[in-house]
N, C-alpha and C positions, 0 to 999 in steps of 0.2 A: 442270600437277601431277596424276598420276594417284592415285587413292583408295590403290594401294597405296605410291605415294610419300610422298600424305601420312600412311598412319599410322606409316610409319616413322621419318619427321622427329617425328611428336609422342610415338613412343616413346622417339628416343635425345632429346629435349626432355625428357621425363618421367625419362628415368635420369640425365640432364647434371642435371636441378634436385634428384633423390634425393640425389645424390653430394654436391651442393654445400652441401646444407643444413645435414648434421654437422659440416662443415669450418666454416661460419660459426657454428654453436651452441659448438663446441669454442674457446675462445681460446686454447688452449694455442701453436697455429699463430701465432695471430695476434700473441703476445707475443714467440715466436721471432723471428719475422719483423722487428716493429718493434724488437728488440733492447733494449725496456723493459718491467720488471716493475713496474705500479703497484699500490701498498699504500696500502690507506688503513689509518692508524692513529689514536688518540685527538689532538684537538687540543691537549692538555694537560692531562695526567695522570701526572704521574712515578710510579711508574718505567716505566709503559710506552711513553710517548710524550710529548714537552714540547719545547719550545723553550730550547736551550741558552741561560743568561743572557747568555754571552759573544758566542757566534758567531752567536744565532738558529735555528742548525740543528736540524733536529728530532733528538733522543736519547731511548735506552730500549731497554727489553727488547725490545718490539714491533718497534722501528726497526731492531734488531741479526739480528732474526730474517730481515727482509724483506730485508736488505741480504746476509746468508748464503744464503740462498735462490737470490737475483738471482746472486749470485756462482758459486754452482754450477752456473747454468744458463747463465751465461757473456752476462749481459746485464747491463743498468744497473737501480738501482734508485730508481724515483719515487716519493716520500712524499706521500702527501696526507691531511692532518690533516682529522679528521674530527669532527662531534659526538657525543655516544653515540648519540641517536635516530638518526644515517645511518648507521650500519655497515650495516645489512641493506640498506636500500634502494638505496644508492650501489652497492654490488658487484649487485644484484640488476638493476639498471639497465646494469651493464657500465662505470660511468665508472669504475670503480676492479676490478684482479683481482683482487686479495686482499682482504679485512679482515682484517690481523693486529690486534687489539685488544682482547686480552683478552675474547674471544667466546664465551661460554658457548652449549654448545647447549639450545635449548628446542624443543618440540615446534612451537609456533609459529612459530617462524622455522625450523626444519628445511620448513616447507611452502614454504617463500619462497625458499634455497638451500640449497645443498649444504655440509657439513663436511669439514672434512678430521678424521683422528684425533686425537685430543684427545693434547697433550703435556704438560697437567698437570690434576690434578684440585682445583678452587679452592674456596672456601666464602665463602657471604654472609654478615657475620659486623654484630651490632648493639654500635654504641656509645652509652651514657646516661651520665648525670651520675654523679660518683662518687657522690655521696650520695643517687642512688637504691637505694633497701631491694631492689629486685627483683632476681632473680637469673636467670631464663629467659625465652625468650621467649614464652611462655605467657601470663606476666605483663603481656604489650603485644598482646593480643588486644584490639582496638577502640579501641587507641589513636594517636595520630597520629606516624608515624613518616615521616624526610625521607630521600630518595635523589634521584639524577640521574633524570631523566626519559625513558622508553622503554629503560631496563636491566632486567638481570636482579634489581638490588636492589628495584625497585620491585615486579615481579613475587613477588620474596620476601615482602614486606611484604603485599601481597594474599593469598598462601599463609597466610600467619600470623592472616590476619582480622583485619589493622591498616590503618588508614585510611594510605592514601600523601599526602605532600605533595612534589610533584617539582620540581626546578630542571634548568635546563642544565648545570649545574657542579658539580664535588664541594665546592667551596666556600660555595657558596651554602647548598647540604644543612647541612654542619657548622654555619654561622652561625645557621640557623634553631633547630637546639639549642643555641647559644650564647644566644640571642635568646628561648628559649621558646616558639618556635612551631612545635616538636616535641620530643616527650620523648625521641628518639634519632633516629640517621641509621644508615642501611645501606648497605654497601659490602663490596668484598672485602676478604680480610682485610690485605693488602698497605695500602692504603689507612686503614683503619680503625687498623691497628697505629700509622702514621705520624700520625696525628691525635689518638690516644689520648697519644701519647708526647709532640705537641706541647703536647697542654692541658696539660702539667704545670707549664707557664714561663710559660704566658699564656693567657688567657680563664678561663673557665670548666673546672673540671677533670675529664676522663669518664673512665669505665671500660669494658671491651670484655665483654660477657656470654659466658663461654663456649661457649655451645650454641650450634652454628652453625646459622642460619636455612634454608638450604639448602645442599647440595654441588653441586656443577655442573661437567662436563668442560667444559675450554677447547680448542677448533679454531680451523682456518683457516677463513673463509668464502668462498665463491666462487659463482659464477653458477648453477644447476642447468643441467642437460642439457651438462655439458662434461666426460664420462668420463675425456677424456685429461688435462686438468689436475687434476683429482682423483687421479687413479693419480700424476700424477708429483708432485704434495706430497706425498701420503703417502709415497712413495719417497725424495723428498728429506728428510722430517723424519724418519726412520728413519735414514739415512744420517747425516744431522746429529745424533740421538742416539746411535749408535754411534760416532762420531767425537769424543764430547764437545763439542761445537759448541754446544749448546743448553745443557749445563750450564755452559758458561764464561760464555754471556751470564746467565744465571739469576744463579751467582755474583756477578758486576759488578754487577749491578740490586738484587737481591734477596736474595742470599746472606748468611752468618755474619757476614761482615764488613761488612756494609752496618746502616742502620739497621732492616731489616725482620727481619735474622736470621733468615731460612727457609731451609730445606733443603728442595729440590726430591727427592723419593722417588720418582715415578711415572717412569715411561718413556712413549712414544710406543705408544698402545694402540686399539685398535679400540673404536667404542663398545659392539660387541657382547659384549667381553669383561668391561666394566666394569659394576658392580651400584648401581643410582643410580635415584632415582626421576626421572623426566623433568619440568622445570618445564613447565607450559602452555603 
């Protein structure tokens, strides 16, 4: 082989490699090619994702979002239940295409994965015993509060200057308050509302502190360096919003006629348009 031919071969090889890298890096083509969208959801955190007691099939708000996205893309939806702390690593490693699990934007997470435009603005709330006279989050600075491990609830506790006591699941964090292992527990508004309501008829009665621990935009997580996938997800979320599909799923699982009685006021919005203090 002549030097000229060798140089040409190397140049063509380098060009082919350069063209192939972005294709491998962006998962959208892989999803469409396999005909399946792999979504990571909570393993057992109703109303977002949990096994149906009768069918054992995964159901919930986040599950519905995944299935609606998959339907719009013309592919099947594959649901993979994840622990709270596995939501970022599993999508980062490419084991799931999207993490749809009430995933809040934080600076730390944004260094590892990329986020879609948020589809609602959540709050981390604190529940304590109803007999507790304290009324603000500042009253719990330096105090022990429970949460799920690796969650924004844990980060919110640290941001408040409180001491986190973490568990693998919400139920254990709740029992820590009941058993006097912590003064209160932190979780999203929906979870806290449900637990406070349940505590009125069983166990020790709880109350919710009115002041939010933190505000947090909720979006869909996906692997970095996948611009086509990010653009497709954002485009689909906005189309779902315009069609009322996100509101329909919200009202089914979280709306005024459910035990949570929550109204979704926000629409799909880019992060740059929101005014909030990002969690580290």
